[in-house]
C-alpha positions as a printed Julia matrix, in Angstrom:
120×3 Matrix{Float64}:
   1.38    9.3     1.91
   3.12    8.99    5.25
  -0.07    9.62    7.22
  -1.99    7.17    5.06
   0.55    4.38    5.44
   1.07    5.05    9.15
  -2.67    5.15    9.8
  -3.15    1.92    7.89
  -0.31    0.26    9.79
  -1.52    1.46   13.19
  -5.13    0.45   12.6
  -4.5    -2.78   10.69
  -4.64   -5.04   13.75
  -7.6    -3.29   15.43
  -9.63   -3.35   12.22
  -8.77   -7.02   11.66
  -9.85   -7.74   15.23
 -13.11   -5.83   14.67
 -13.89   -7.82   11.54
 -15.99  -10.74   12.77
 -19.32  -11.92   11.38
 -21.66   -8.97   11.26
 -22.25   -6.55    8.38
 -21.71   -3.44   10.5
 -18.26   -4.69   11.54
 -17.34   -5.21    7.9
 -18.67   -1.77    6.98
 -16.75   -0.01    9.76
 -13.45   -1.8     9.23
 -13.57   -1.43    5.45
 -14.53    2.25    5.67
 -11.73    3.08    8.09
  -9.07    1.29    6.06
 -10.37    2.64    2.74
 -10.06    6.14    4.18
  -6.31    5.6     4.6
  -5.95    3.88    1.24
  -7.67    6.84   -0.43
  -5.12    9.23    1.08
  -2.33    7.51   -0.83
  -4.32    6.62   -3.92
  -5.18   10.29   -4.45
  -1.57   11.4    -4.91
   0.31    8.27   -6.0
  -0.15    8.87   -9.76
   1.38   12.34   -9.49
   4.26   11.07   -7.36
   4.98    8.25   -9.81
   4.9    10.64  -12.74
   7.44   12.93  -11.1
   9.93   10.11  -10.55
  10.79    9.74  -14.24
  11.61   12.09  -17.13
   8.88   12.46  -19.72
  10.7    10.37  -22.35
  10.57    7.19  -20.25
   7.71    8.02  -17.88
   5.25    5.44  -19.19
   7.73    2.56  -19.05
   9.32    3.85  -15.84
   5.99    3.88  -14.04
   4.3     0.93  -15.73
   6.94   -1.79  -15.49
   7.88   -1.45  -11.8
   4.23   -0.94  -10.84
   3.17   -4.07  -12.73
   5.94   -6.15  -11.19
   5.08   -5.0    -7.67
   1.37   -5.65   -8.17
   2.14   -9.13   -9.49
   4.64  -10.01   -6.77
   2.86   -8.56   -3.74
  -0.77   -8.26   -4.77
  -0.81  -11.43   -6.82
   0.69  -13.61   -4.13
  -1.16  -12.08   -1.15
  -4.25  -14.31   -1.36
  -2.09  -17.43   -1.6
   0.12  -16.3     1.27
  -2.89  -15.52    3.44
  -4.5   -18.88    2.64
  -1.28  -20.77    3.32
  -0.62  -18.97    6.61
  -4.21  -19.64    7.65
  -3.86  -23.34    6.84
  -0.83  -23.69    9.11
  -2.48  -21.74   11.94
  -0.44  -18.56   11.58
  -3.15  -16.15   10.43
  -1.71  -13.18   12.33
   1.55  -13.47   10.38
  -0.21  -12.14    7.29
  -1.17   -9.05    9.26
   2.45   -8.64   10.31
   3.45   -8.99    6.63
   1.02   -6.22    5.64
   2.23   -3.89    8.4
   5.89   -4.52    7.48
   5.14   -3.6     3.87
   3.45   -0.4     5.04
   6.52    0.41    7.17
   8.76   -0.12    4.15
   6.51    2.25    2.19
   6.87    4.89    4.88
  10.64    4.57    4.73
  10.62    4.81    0.95
   8.64    8.05    1.01
  11.56    9.74    2.77
  13.89    8.79   -0.11
  11.76   10.28   -2.91
  13.51   13.35   -4.33
  11.72   16.7    -4.25
  10.87   17.84   -7.79
   9.25   21.17   -7.04
  10.49   23.73   -9.54
  12.56   21.2   -11.49
  12.29   20.57  -15.21
  10.92   17.03  -15.56
  11.65   16.7   -19.26
  15.19   15.46  -18.66
């Protein structure tokens, strides 16, 4: 997860710069960024499941995930449109990189559950 988030953060600005008006630029920038997204997406369900005991796992994963998707994913298009309308388009890129940096910091706080009983 750390490599995925760090790679996405480091390449966010270059891939945004590459993205102009040709199909090959879209294909390259999307492929590169999707590579890093896939690195996290592959293990995130297992990490989420290990954060909560089995009795509350569904609610423990579902509620915070839904709130975060609504708050950050739901408002991102509006934020990007608003920042673009006031001439601050690069601020959205900064916002995305800051969120990736917060994710990297959070990964270091996740407890190790190897060998632990997750039923309690």
